[in-house]
DOTORVO-228379 format. One line per field, with one value per residue (C-alpha): residue number from 0; z, y, x. Coordinates in Angstrom, 2 decimals, padded with zeros to 5 digits, always signed. Layout:
! residues N
n (NUM | ...) $
zz (Z | ...) $
yy (Y | ...) $
xx (X | ...) $
END
This chain:
! residues 245
n (0 | 1 | 2 | 3 | 4 | 5 | 6 | 7 | 8 | 9 | 10 | 11 | 12 | 13 | 14 | 15 | 16 | 17 | 18 | 19 | 20 | 21 | 22 | 23 | 24 | 25 | 26 | 27 | 28 | 29 | 30 | 31 | 32 | 33 | 34 | 35 | 36 | 37 | 38 | 39 | 40 | 41 | 42 | 43 | 44 | 45 | 46 | 47 | 48 | 49 | 50 | 51 | 52 | 53 | 54 | 55 | 56 | 57 | 58 | 59 | 60 | 61 | 62 | 63 | 64 | 65 | 66 | 67 | 68 | 69 | 70 | 71 | 72 | 73 | 74 | 75 | 76 | 77 | 78 | 79 | 80 | 81 | 82 | 83 | 84 | 85 | 86 | 87 | 88 | 89 | 90 | 91 | 92 | 93 | 94 | 95 | 96 | 97 | 98 | 99 | 100 | 101 | 102 | 103 | 104 | 105 | 106 | 107 | 108 | 109 | 110 | 111 | 112 | 113 | 114 | 115 | 116 | 117 | 118 | 119 | 120 | 121 | 122 | 123 | 124 | 125 | 126 | 127 | 128 | 129 | 130 | 131 | 132 | 133 | 134 | 135 | 136 | 137 | 138 | 139 | 140 | 141 | 142 | 143 | 144 | 145 | 146 | 147 | 148 | 149 | 150 | 151 | 152 | 153 | 154 | 155 | 156 | 157 | 158 | 159 | 160 | 161 | 162 | 163 | 164 | 165 | 166 | 167 | 168 | 169 | 170 | 171 | 172 | 173 | 174 | 175 | 176 | 177 | 178 | 179 | 180 | 181 | 182 | 183 | 184 | 185 | 186 | 187 | 188 | 189 | 190 | 191 | 192 | 193 | 194 | 195 | 196 | 197 | 198 | 199 | 200 | 201 | 202 | 203 | 204 | 205 | 206 | 207 | 208 | 209 | 210 | 211 | 212 | 213 | 214 | 215 | 216 | 217 | 218 | 219 | 220 | 221 | 222 | 223 | 224 | 225 | 226 | 227 | 228 | 229 | 230 | 231 | 232 | 233 | 234 | 235 | 236 | 237 | 238 | 239 | 240 | 241 | 242 | 243 | 244) $
zz (-021.09 | -019.18 | -017.55 | -013.89 | -013.27 | -010.31 | -007.86 | -009.03 | -008.82 | -005.40 | -004.20 | -005.56 | -003.83 | -000.53 | -000.88 | -001.66 | +001.34 | +003.60 | +002.25 | +002.96 | +006.51 | +007.06 | +005.66 | +007.86 | +010.96 | +010.16 | +009.73 | +013.04 | +014.84 | +013.26 | +014.21 | +017.80 | +018.14 | +016.81 | +017.83 | +020.97 | +022.44 | +022.62 | +020.36 | +017.44 | +018.89 | +018.96 | +022.04 | +023.66 | +025.05 | +028.64 | +029.40 | +031.90 | +033.68 | +035.89 | +037.68 | +041.19 | +042.03 | +043.78 | +041.63 | +043.69 | +046.07 | +048.12 | +047.34 | +048.81 | +049.65 | +049.22 | +047.40 | +046.41 | +042.76 | +041.94 | +038.45 | +037.93 | +034.84 | +033.39 | +030.64 | +028.67 | +028.35 | +032.05 | +031.51 | +034.32 | +033.96 | +034.56 | +035.54 | +034.78 | +036.20 | +034.83 | +035.80 | +034.84 | +038.18 | +041.66 | +042.54 | +042.09 | +045.11 | +044.88 | +041.94 | +040.64 | +040.38 | +043.45 | +043.93 | +045.80 | +044.06 | +046.01 | +044.55 | +043.63 | +045.84 | +043.12 | +042.10 | +038.63 | +036.47 | +036.19 | +033.98 | +035.20 | +032.79 | +033.55 | +031.01 | +031.38 | +029.49 | +029.38 | +029.19 | +025.39 | +024.90 | +024.29 | +026.04 | +026.81 | +028.35 | +029.95 | +031.26 | +034.25 | +035.13 | +038.71 | +039.92 | +042.65 | +044.84 | +047.88 | +050.33 | +052.97 | +050.73 | +050.46 | +053.11 | +051.26 | +051.81 | +053.94 | +054.98 | +052.97 | +054.34 | +052.13 | +054.08 | +052.71 | +054.21 | +051.48 | +048.91 | +047.71 | +045.77 | +042.74 | +041.58 | +041.14 | +043.29 | +042.13 | +044.72 | +043.75 | +042.79 | +045.68 | +045.14 | +046.37 | +045.77 | +043.86 | +045.72 | +048.55 | +050.62 | +051.05 | +053.53 | +052.33 | +054.85 | +054.23 | +057.12 | +057.84 | +055.89 | +057.72 | +055.90 | +052.75 | +054.73 | +053.44 | +055.56 | +052.59 | +051.13 | +048.97 | +047.94 | +044.58 | +044.32 | +041.15 | +039.89 | +036.62 | +038.24 | +041.37 | +043.62 | +046.01 | +049.03 | +052.07 | +053.78 | +052.28 | +048.75 | +047.03 | +049.16 | +048.37 | +052.07 | +052.34 | +053.77 | +054.44 | +051.84 | +051.09 | +047.73 | +046.66 | +044.14 | +041.05 | +040.73 | +037.47 | +037.65 | +036.20 | +037.00 | +038.40 | +039.59 | +042.50 | +042.04 | +044.67 | +043.64 | +046.52 | +045.59 | +047.47 | +047.37 | +046.99 | +044.57 | +042.00 | +042.83 | +044.16 | +042.45 | +044.17 | +042.12 | +043.74 | +041.37 | +042.46 | +040.90 | +041.33 | +041.02 | +042.21 | +045.22 | +043.48 | +040.80 | +043.36 | +044.39) $
yy (-140.31 | -139.67 | -136.24 | -136.43 | -133.63 | -134.87 | -134.64 | -131.18 | -129.93 | -131.51 | -129.80 | -126.44 | -126.79 | -127.54 | -124.54 | -122.29 | -123.62 | -122.98 | -119.47 | -118.82 | -120.07 | -117.86 | -114.82 | -115.56 | -115.87 | -112.59 | -110.85 | -112.28 | -111.03 | -107.62 | -107.53 | -108.52 | -105.79 | -103.14 | -104.36 | -106.31 | -108.76 | -106.49 | -107.85 | -105.54 | -102.56 | -100.88 | -100.79 | -097.37 | -095.82 | -094.59 | -091.02 | -088.72 | -086.63 | -084.46 | -084.53 | -083.11 | -081.37 | -078.17 | -075.20 | -074.11 | -076.22 | -075.78 | -077.31 | -080.74 | -081.41 | -084.32 | -083.58 | -085.82 | -086.31 | -087.91 | -088.88 | -089.42 | -091.56 | -093.86 | -096.43 | -096.78 | -100.54 | -101.02 | -102.23 | -102.39 | -099.46 | -099.32 | -096.03 | -094.99 | -091.73 | -090.21 | -087.23 | -086.07 | -084.37 | -085.18 | -088.63 | -090.48 | -092.54 | -095.22 | -096.27 | -096.37 | -093.48 | -091.71 | -091.15 | -088.85 | -086.61 | -085.47 | -082.12 | -081.28 | -079.06 | -076.41 | -073.97 | -074.03 | -075.40 | -079.19 | -081.49 | -084.71 | -087.13 | -089.77 | -092.49 | -094.72 | -097.99 | -100.54 | -104.23 | -104.21 | -101.58 | -098.44 | -095.56 | -091.87 | -089.46 | -086.03 | -083.65 | -081.34 | -078.43 | -078.10 | -074.76 | -075.33 | -072.33 | -071.69 | -069.86 | -069.72 | -067.63 | -064.64 | -063.31 | -062.23 | -058.83 | -059.98 | -056.56 | -053.38 | -050.09 | -047.43 | -044.22 | -041.55 | -038.90 | -039.78 | -038.04 | -034.78 | -033.45 | -035.71 | -037.72 | -040.86 | -042.31 | -045.28 | -047.23 | -048.58 | -052.25 | -054.65 | -058.03 | -061.11 | -064.82 | -066.77 | -067.80 | -065.31 | -063.67 | -059.92 | -057.91 | -054.35 | -051.78 | -048.24 | -045.83 | -042.14 | -042.02 | -038.82 | -037.21 | -036.81 | -034.82 | -036.56 | -038.50 | -040.40 | -042.57 | -045.69 | -048.06 | -049.78 | -052.52 | -054.27 | -056.30 | -057.69 | -060.89 | -062.90 | -062.51 | -059.86 | -060.94 | -059.23 | -058.12 | -055.15 | -055.51 | -055.60 | -052.74 | -050.74 | -050.32 | -052.47 | -050.55 | -053.81 | -056.55 | -059.55 | -060.09 | -063.56 | -063.36 | -065.59 | -068.73 | -067.43 | -064.94 | -061.52 | -057.92 | -057.31 | -054.24 | -053.88 | -050.69 | -048.84 | -046.01 | -043.90 | -042.07 | -038.92 | -036.73 | -033.72 | -033.70 | -036.15 | -039.83 | -040.75 | -043.64 | -045.69 | -048.25 | -050.90 | -052.72 | -056.24 | -058.17 | -061.87 | -063.81 | -067.02 | -066.34 | -066.85 | -064.36 | -061.59 | -061.31) $
xx (-074.25 | -077.48 | -077.99 | -078.96 | -081.48 | -083.52 | -080.61 | -079.65 | -083.22 | -083.62 | -080.43 | -081.56 | -084.90 | -083.14 | -080.86 | -083.81 | -085.69 | -082.73 | -082.44 | -086.10 | -085.67 | -082.64 | -084.45 | -087.46 | -085.25 | -083.53 | -086.88 | -088.06 | -084.98 | -085.40 | -089.06 | -088.32 | -085.70 | -088.09 | -091.51 | -090.65 | -093.08 | -096.08 | -098.81 | -099.40 | -097.48 | -094.06 | -091.89 | -092.27 | -089.08 | -088.99 | -090.03 | -088.33 | -090.94 | -088.73 | -085.37 | -085.22 | -081.95 | -080.82 | -079.87 | -076.87 | -074.84 | -071.69 | -068.31 | -067.55 | -071.21 | -073.63 | -076.88 | -079.77 | -080.74 | -084.10 | -085.25 | -088.97 | -089.55 | -092.19 | -092.59 | -095.82 | -095.28 | -094.72 | -091.16 | -088.65 | -086.23 | -082.50 | -080.82 | -077.27 | -075.84 | -072.64 | -070.48 | -067.01 | -066.43 | -067.58 | -068.87 | -072.15 | -073.11 | -075.77 | -077.93 | -081.45 | -083.90 | -082.43 | -078.71 | -076.35 | -073.84 | -070.80 | -069.80 | -066.19 | -064.03 | -063.82 | -066.55 | -068.04 | -070.82 | -070.92 | -072.98 | -074.58 | -076.26 | -078.86 | -079.67 | -082.71 | -083.19 | -085.96 | -085.15 | -085.52 | -082.84 | -084.92 | -083.16 | -083.46 | -080.93 | -081.07 | -078.41 | -078.70 | -076.40 | -075.19 | -073.81 | -071.23 | -070.38 | -068.21 | -070.44 | -067.70 | -065.48 | -067.78 | -070.11 | -073.25 | -074.79 | -077.68 | -078.99 | -079.31 | -080.66 | -082.25 | -081.84 | -084.13 | -081.89 | -079.38 | -081.52 | -080.00 | -082.94 | -082.58 | -085.60 | -083.47 | -080.72 | -078.65 | -076.73 | -073.34 | -073.26 | -073.71 | -072.07 | -073.91 | -073.68 | -076.34 | -079.49 | -078.88 | -081.61 | -081.20 | -083.25 | -083.94 | -085.19 | -086.41 | -085.73 | -086.28 | -089.51 | -090.38 | -087.50 | -089.56 | -092.16 | -095.24 | -097.68 | -099.14 | -096.41 | -096.65 | -093.87 | -093.73 | -091.07 | -089.92 | -086.97 | -085.67 | -084.46 | -084.91 | -087.95 | -089.23 | -091.29 | -092.71 | -095.91 | -097.70 | -096.30 | -099.69 | -100.97 | -097.79 | -097.11 | -093.98 | -091.03 | -089.19 | -088.83 | -086.67 | -085.02 | -083.90 | -081.07 | -081.26 | -079.18 | -077.71 | -074.81 | -075.48 | -076.43 | -079.91 | -081.79 | -084.17 | -086.19 | -088.16 | -090.49 | -091.81 | -094.97 | -095.96 | -099.00 | -096.77 | -093.90 | -092.64 | -092.08 | -088.66 | -086.87 | -084.21 | -082.26 | -080.10 | -077.76 | -076.89 | -074.04 | -074.65 | -071.41 | -069.91 | -067.68 | -064.33 | -065.41 | -065.62 | -062.01) $
END
């Protein structure tokens, strides 16, 4: 009985050719997903430059969030904002977040994708406070007549909310009986502003409390020509309003 080999060999060659085509198509699909359509280059993922958002906001309030991003390939970018609490309003690079009616720290995530699927995400933390619950200490007076002969006087802790502006005034300077007085202000948190700071002549300054809860000191050193310097330490406790009950 004759053995038919040509048909078998022809069939095997066809199967091998089909396999080569399938492998080539798979490689092409893989290359497109990784390389994209840019000639000779990889698809670059988007890059988030900066996200604009306020550090501290009130409960039940609308705030604007802006994401500045770019793509090295010039691809059109799609933005997706997510939050577990509150509500995202709008879409795209600029949205509005409506804060919850309860204080706390909340996380918002933005994810950016190009049209080929490359993506990048970033989280931001939003501190929600209730400014109506606690009236901040907006004015503080340092009365030099309070000194009882000690070189250092520490004021009891003053509670303030985050991102508050406190005016600090020094009065009764004549009480230290020295015509040549200089004021040196410092702090371990927040920011001190006011005219005459560099010249050490500021007897009235403003202190901006940090947005992060904690204990912070504002220190005033009064230097005199006669006698040792006087040191006045004000301890500020920065807390969210509902923490100060």
